[in-house]
C-alpha positions in Angstrom: 9.4 -13.5 7.3 7.0 -14.5 10.0 6.1 -18.1 10.5 2.6 -19.0 9.4 1.5 -21.0 12.4 -1.6 -19.0 13.1 -3.8 -21.9 11.9 -3.2 -23.7 15.2 -4.8 -20.8 17.1 -7.8 -20.1 14.8 -10.0 -23.1 14.6 -13.5 -23.7 13.1 -15.1 -23.3 16.6 -13.5 -19.9 17.1 -14.4 -18.8 13.5 -18.0 -19.8 14.1 -18.1 -18.0 17.4 -16.7 -14.8 15.9 -19.2 -14.9 13.0 -22.1 -15.1 15.5 -20.5 -12.3 17.6 -20.1 -10.2 14.4 -23.8 -10.7 13.5 -24.8 -9.6 17.0 -22.4 -6.6 16.6 -24.0 -5.8 13.2 -27.5 -5.9 14.6 -26.7 -3.7 17.5 -24.9 -1.1 15.3 -27.7 -1.1 12.8 -30.2 -0.2 15.5 -27.7 2.4 16.9 -27.1 4.1 13.6 -30.7 4.2 12.5 -31.6 7.6 14.1 -28.7 9.2 12.3 -29.8 8.3 8.8 -31.4 11.4 7.1 -34.5 9.8 5.5 -38.2 9.6 6.1 -38.6 6.1 4.7 -37.9 3.5 7.3 -36.9 0.8 4.8 -34.2 3.1 3.3 -33.1 4.0 6.8 -32.6 0.4 7.7 -30.7 -0.2 4.4 -28.2 2.6 4.9 -27.8 1.9 8.6 -27.2 -1.7 7.9 -24.8 -0.9 5.1 -22.8 1.4 7.4 -22.8 -1.1 10.2 -21.5 -3.7 7.7 -18.2 -1.8 7.4 -17.9 -1.4 11.2 -18.6 -5.1 11.6 -15.8 -6.0 9.2 -13.4 -4.0 11.2 -14.7 -5.6 14.4 -14.3 -9.1 12.9 -10.7 -8.5 11.8 -9.8 -6.9 15.1 -11.2 -9.8 17.0 -9.0 -12.2 15.1 -6.0 -10.0 15.6 -6.7 -9.9 19.3 -7.0 -13.6 19.5 -3.7 -14.2 17.7 -1.8 -11.7 19.9 -3.3 -13.1 23.0 -2.3 -16.7 22.1 1.2 -15.6 21.1 1.6 -13.8 24.4 0.4 -16.8 26.3 2.8 -19.1 24.3 5.7 -16.7 25.0 4.9 -16.6 28.7 4.8 -20.4 28.9 8.2 -20.7 27.1 9.8 -18.1 29.4 8.4 -19.9 32.5 9.5 -23.4 31.5 
């Protein structure tokens, strides 16, 4: 079983930064997906584009945390090999 030492890498500062980054990602993808929604009503278009972008944002949020953990583990392994 893997050790649960990931809490030392993911702090409150990084979680806050990743939430802000995810909100920016959500806003960009909502605007990007808006022309692909088949509706004439703009409010329904924004609703469905935002709802679709929400799923993509969740994947982005989880992937950013995974990347952060892998990067920190890689740096830690390089420091241990070098020392």
